[in-house]
C-alpha positions in Angstrom: 5.0 -19.8 -18.7 6.4 -18.8 -15.2 6.1 -15.2 -14.8 2.6 -15.2 -15.8 1.5 -16.8 -13.1 3.9 -14.7 -10.4 1.8 -11.4 -12.0 -1.3 -12.8 -11.4 -1.4 -11.5 -7.8 -0.6 -8.0 -9.0 -3.1 -5.1 -10.5 -0.5 -2.0 -11.3 2.1 -2.4 -9.1 -0.1 -3.7 -6.0 0.3 -7.3 -5.1 -3.1 -9.2 -4.0 -2.7 -11.4 -2.4 -4.8 -10.3 0.4 -7.7 -8.6 0.7 -7.3 -4.5 0.9 -10.1 -2.2 3.9 -12.4 -0.6 1.8 -11.7 1.9 -0.7 -7.9 1.6 0.0 -7.3 -0.1 -3.9 -8.2 3.4 -5.4 -5.4 4.8 -3.1 -3.1 2.5 -3.5 -3.4 2.4 -7.3 -2.7 6.6 -6.9 0.6 6.1 -5.1 1.3 2.9 -7.5 1.7 5.6 -10.0 4.2 7.5 -8.7 7.6 7.3 -10.7 9.4 5.5 -7.4 7.4 3.2 -6.9 8.7 -0.1 -7.3 5.9 -2.9 -5.7 3.6 -2.0 -3.0 3.1 -5.2 -0.5 -0.1 -5.0 1.3 0.5 -7.4 4.6 -3.3 -8.7 6.3 -6.4 -7.3 8.0 -6.2 -6.5 11.5 -9.7 -5.2 13.2 -9.9 -1.7 15.1 -12.3 0.8 15.9 -14.2 1.4 13.0 -13.9 5.1 10.8 -15.4 5.3 7.6 -13.4 6.8 5.4 -9.4 5.5 4.5 -6.6 6.9 6.5 -3.5 6.7 5.4 -0.6 7.0 8.4 3.5 7.2 7.2 5.3 4.7 9.8 9.0 4.0 9.0 11.6 3.9 6.6 12.4 0.0 6.2 15.3 -1.4 3.9 13.3 -1.7 1.5 11.0 1.6 0.8 8.8 2.4 3.9 5.8 0.7 5.9 2.1 2.7 5.2 -0.7 2.0 7.9 -3.8 1.6 6.2 -7.2 2.3 8.9 -11.2 2.2 7.1 -14.1 0.7 7.6 -13.0 -1.4 11.0 -9.7 -3.1 9.7 -6.8 -2.0 10.0 -4.1 -2.8 7.5 -0.1 -3.2 7.0 1.5 -1.5 3.6 5.0 -2.1 2.7 6.1 0.0 -0.7 9.3 -1.1 -2.3 11.8 2.2 -3.2 15.0 3.6 -3.8 13.3 7.1 -2.5 11.5 7.1 0.1 11.4 10.5 1.3 10.0 11.8 -2.2 7.1 8.7 -1.5 6.7 10.6 2.2 6.0 13.5 0.1 3.9 12.7 -2.2 1.4 10.8 0.1 1.2 13.7 2.7 0.2 15.7 -0.7 -2.7 13.1 -1.5 
């Protein structure tokens, strides 16, 4: 029973604790399909200069994977990706 509750906020390896920027969900789900990705954890949304389409940029490696920054629709959101292969993921993201 506890396992079901813990997974309540995940969909396709993307944690759903915070909201997502407009248009970001399909991008994150595409990244989550990569075999090197274990989990994607979006953080809170902060305001930014308005923009229309999702822009994803690589920030840096973390002890558990990588930090990305997403901008869309006047907001900016940190995205943490859990992976053992950050460079392979970087190449994949650059190809999106």
